[in-house]
C-alpha positions as CSV (number, residue, x, y, z in Angstrom):
1,M,122.2,109.1,99.3
2,E,119.7,110.0,101.9
3,P,120.5,111.9,105.1
4,K,121.4,109.9,108.3
5,V,119.0,110.2,111.3
6,K,120.9,110.3,114.6
7,A,120.9,106.7,116.2
8,G,119.1,107.8,119.5
9,I,116.5,109.5,117.6
10,W,115.8,106.5,115.4
11,V,115.7,104.1,118.4
12,S,113.1,106.4,120.1
13,M,111.0,106.4,116.8
14,A,111.4,102.3,116.8
15,I,110.3,101.9,120.3
16,R,107.3,103.9,119.7
17,L,106.2,102.5,116.7
18,S,106.7,99.0,118.5
19,D,104.6,100.1,121.2
20,M,101.8,101.5,119.0
21,A,101.9,98.1,117.2
22,G,101.2,96.3,120.9
23,R,104.6,94.7,120.2
24,P,106.8,94.9,123.3
25,A,110.2,96.4,122.8
26,A,113.4,97.1,125.0
27,V,116.9,98.7,124.6
28,L,119.3,95.9,125.4
29,R,122.3,98.5,124.9
30,K,122.7,101.9,124.7
31,G,125.4,102.9,121.9
32,D,126.7,106.2,120.6
33,P,123.4,108.4,120.4
34,D,124.6,110.5,117.5
35,S,126.5,108.1,115.1
36,G,126.2,104.5,116.7
37,G,125.1,101.7,114.5
38,I,121.9,99.5,115.7
39,L,121.1,95.8,115.8
40,C,117.5,94.8,116.0
41,L,116.8,91.2,117.7
42,L,113.6,90.1,116.6
43,R,111.9,87.2,119.1
44,G,109.8,85.3,117.3
45,R,107.5,82.2,117.8
46,D,110.4,80.0,116.0
47,G,113.5,81.8,117.3
48,F,115.5,84.8,116.5
49,V,116.7,87.0,113.7
50,V,119.2,89.8,114.1
51,L,119.0,92.8,111.8
52,S,122.1,94.5,111.3
53,Q,122.2,98.2,109.7
54,A,123.5,98.5,106.1
55,R,123.3,100.7,103.1
56,D,122.1,99.4,99.8
57,A,124.0,100.2,96.4
58,E,122.2,103.5,96.1
59,G,123.4,104.4,99.6
60,R,119.8,104.2,101.0
61,P,119.4,102.7,104.6
62,S,118.7,99.1,104.8
63,W,118.6,95.9,106.8
64,V,120.5,92.6,106.7
65,R,119.9,89.6,108.5
66,G,123.0,89.1,110.2
67,T,122.0,85.6,111.5
68,G,120.8,84.2,108.4
69,A,117.3,83.8,106.6
70,A,116.2,81.4,109.0
71,P,115.7,82.0,113.0
72,V,118.2,80.9,115.3
73,E,118.3,80.0,118.8
74,E,118.9,82.5,121.6
75,A,122.4,81.7,122.0
76,L,123.4,82.1,118.5
77,A,121.8,85.3,118.5
78,N,123.4,86.2,121.5
79,A,126.7,85.4,120.1
80,Y,126.1,87.4,117.1
81,V,125.4,90.3,119.1
82,D,128.3,89.7,121.4
83,R,130.7,89.6,118.1
84,Q,129.4,92.7,116.8
85,V,129.7,94.9,120.2
86,K,133.2,93.4,120.3
87,R,134.2,95.2,116.9
88,D,132.0,98.5,117.6
89,P,131.7,99.5,121.0
90,D,129.1,102.3,120.0
91,L,126.5,99.8,118.6
92,W,122.7,100.1,120.1
93,V,121.1,96.7,120.7
94,L,117.1,96.6,120.5
95,E,114.8,93.4,121.3
96,F,111.4,93.6,119.6
97,E,108.5,91.1,120.1
98,A,108.0,89.7,116.6
99,P,106.0,86.5,116.4
100,D,106.1,86.7,112.4
101,L,109.9,87.8,112.8
102,M,109.0,91.1,110.6
103,P,110.3,94.3,112.3
104,P,107.6,96.9,113.7
105,F,109.0,99.6,111.7
106,E,109.9,100.3,107.9
107,A,112.6,98.2,106.9
108,R,114.5,97.8,103.3
109,M,115.8,94.2,103.3
110,I,118.7,93.4,101.4
């Protein structure tokens, strides 16, 4: 199992990588700086995808498309985020401009 990076540090890294790639990013909601989970909204040309943190079978950090494989409308993405925040008030919520719906950070998808 890989060591876990503190959420606040990971958020800073992701925002910086997005900035370096010329893609605007914003922290929509601050969560627990040490152990909060992270949701990433990817705003694309065709809609939104929400990525949620997960671990794969070997315990490695990974991401899952919480809203499904296809892009969804903004209202559906926001409803997904709202449901997750109600379950876990320590969540961070980030939004990235991602015309291709690909995250601006390294992401292992499951």
